[in-house]
C-alpha positions in Angstrom: 13.7 44.0 -38.2 12.1 44.6 -34.8 12.2 48.0 -33.2 12.5 48.8 -29.5 8.8 49.4 -29.2 8.0 46.0 -30.9 10.3 44.1 -28.5 8.8 45.8 -25.5 11.7 48.0 -24.3 9.6 51.2 -24.4 7.2 50.1 -21.7 3.8 49.6 -23.6 4.2 46.1 -24.9 4.1 43.1 -22.6 5.4 40.6 -25.1 8.7 39.2 -23.8 7.6 39.0 -20.2 6.1 36.3 -18.1 6.6 32.5 -17.9 5.2 31.7 -21.3 6.7 34.6 -23.2 9.2 32.4 -24.9 6.4 30.8 -26.8 5.2 34.1 -28.3 8.7 35.2 -28.9 9.5 31.9 -30.7 6.4 32.1 -32.8 7.3 35.7 -33.7 10.8 34.8 -34.5 9.9 31.9 -36.9 7.2 34.1 -38.5 9.8 36.7 -39.3 12.2 34.0 -40.6 9.6 32.7 -42.9 8.8 36.2 -44.2 12.5 36.9 -44.8 13.0 33.5 -46.6 10.2 34.5 -49.0 12.2 37.6 -50.0 15.4 35.6 -50.8 16.3 35.4 -54.5 17.8 32.0 -55.0 20.3 31.3 -57.8 19.4 29.1 -60.7 20.9 25.7 -61.2 23.0 27.1 -64.0 24.4 29.9 -61.8 25.3 27.4 -59.1 27.1 25.2 -61.5 29.0 28.2 -63.0 30.1 29.6 -59.7 31.0 26.2 -58.4 33.2 25.7 -61.5 34.9 29.0 -60.9 35.6 28.2 -57.3 37.1 24.8 -58.1 39.3 26.3 -60.9 40.5 29.1 -58.5 41.2 26.6 -55.7 43.2 24.4 -58.1 45.1 27.4 -59.5 46.1 28.7 -56.1 46.9 25.1 -54.9 49.3 24.6 -57.8 50.7 28.1 -57.4 51.4 27.6 -53.7 52.8 24.1 -54.3 55.3 25.6 -56.9 56.2 28.4 -54.5 56.8 25.9 -51.7 59.1 23.8 -54.0 61.0 26.9 -55.1 61.5 28.2 -51.5 62.5 24.7 -50.4 65.2 24.6 -53.0 66.4 28.1 -52.2 66.7 27.3 -48.5 68.5 24.0 -49.2 70.9 25.9 -51.5 71.5 28.5 -48.8 72.1 25.7 -46.2 74.5 24.0 -48.6 76.5 27.2 -49.0 76.7 27.6 -45.2 77.7 24.0 -44.7 80.5 24.1 -47.3 82.0 27.3 -45.8 
């Protein structure tokens, strides 16, 4: 992460100024991105499969739960309307 001094806000650094400053800033940005990507710990294929399976099961469970809840509420509302219509 860059500090104020590194960016040039403290006065001493001239990086970030001038017509071609975007080139130096871009190179610095991509260099920092590459360094951060080297620090990333990527999950193994087994971990990806396991978490994908859990996400799919959870999505199916909540989909079925909400579908059932929708059916129950639909029947409840129709029953209430039926009572109101017959009164």
